[in-house]
N, C-alpha and C positions, 0 to 999 in steps of 0.2 A: 850615357848615350844609349847603351844597349838595352836599357829598361824601356825605351820608347819604341823599339823595333819589334816586328812580329817575331814569334818564338824562334823560327828557323834562322832568320837573319841575325837575331840577337846572339844565338849560339855561334854562328859563323864569326861574328864580330868579336866575341869573347875568345874563341879558340884560334882564330887566325887574324889578329888585329892588323897585321901589315896588308893582308889581302883586302880586308874591309876598308882600310884607309885608302888604298889604291882605287877600289871600286867607288867609294864615295867621291873621290877626286874626279874620277871619270864621269860620274853622273853630274857633278857640278860643272865640268867643262862642257858637257853636252847641253845642259840647261842654258848656259851662257853663250852658246855658239850661234844662236839665231835671234830673230826679232820678237818671238812670242813672249808675252808677259806671263807672270807666274800663274795667274788664274787660267789662262788658255792652256798653258803647259799641263796643269793639273787635270783639266778636263780631257785633253788629248791622252794623257797617260791612263786615265780612267777608261776611256774608250778602247785604247790598245789592250788593257787588261781584260776587258769584256771580250774583245775580239780574240784574244789569246786563250780564252776559257780558263783564266787563272783566278779562281775564287779568292785565294789569299791576297793577290795583288789588288783585286777589286776592293776587298775589305780595307786594305792598307791605304789605297788612294782615296777611298771614301772617308776614312777617318781623318786623313791629312787635309782633305778638302774642307771638311766641316771645321777643323781647327784653324784653317786659314780664312774662314768666314764665308765660304760658299754655302749656298742654301741647299736644303734637301731637294727642292724642285730642280735645281741645276743638275744635280747628279742623276735624278730620275729621267730628266730630259735626254741625257746622254744614252741611257739604256733604251729609251723609246726610239731614238735615232738609230740605234743598233739594229732594231727589228727589220728595217727595210734593206739594210746592207748585209747583215749577217744571218738574218732569218728570225722569225718569230720566236722559236725556242731559245735561241741564244740571247736575244733581247730580254726575254722573260727571266732567264737565268741571271743575267746581269742585274736586272731590277730586283730580283730576290736577294742577291748578294749585297746590293746597296742597302736594302731594307734590313738586312742582318745588322747593319751598323746604325742606321738612322731610326729604327723603330725600337 
């Protein structure tokens, strides 16, 4: 399982498996707590990562989104939408982080 995680998360999972197990269970409970489908949750998480200025999280959510069958255009649209809410520079940064994974 840790070989599919980003490097820092993979190290955490290796070095502190009980913490990682609890964190993963927490994430699963949150995902199942509401009515949003998996596709919508992934796009929301991508948007939150862009808003949080977390390049690593954007990379991770973009990779997962592509693996789940979302299109590159879906991901890019999220970054474009970020421009009006977060500002042009943050939207462009999000777009470039997505392109790190898609191009």
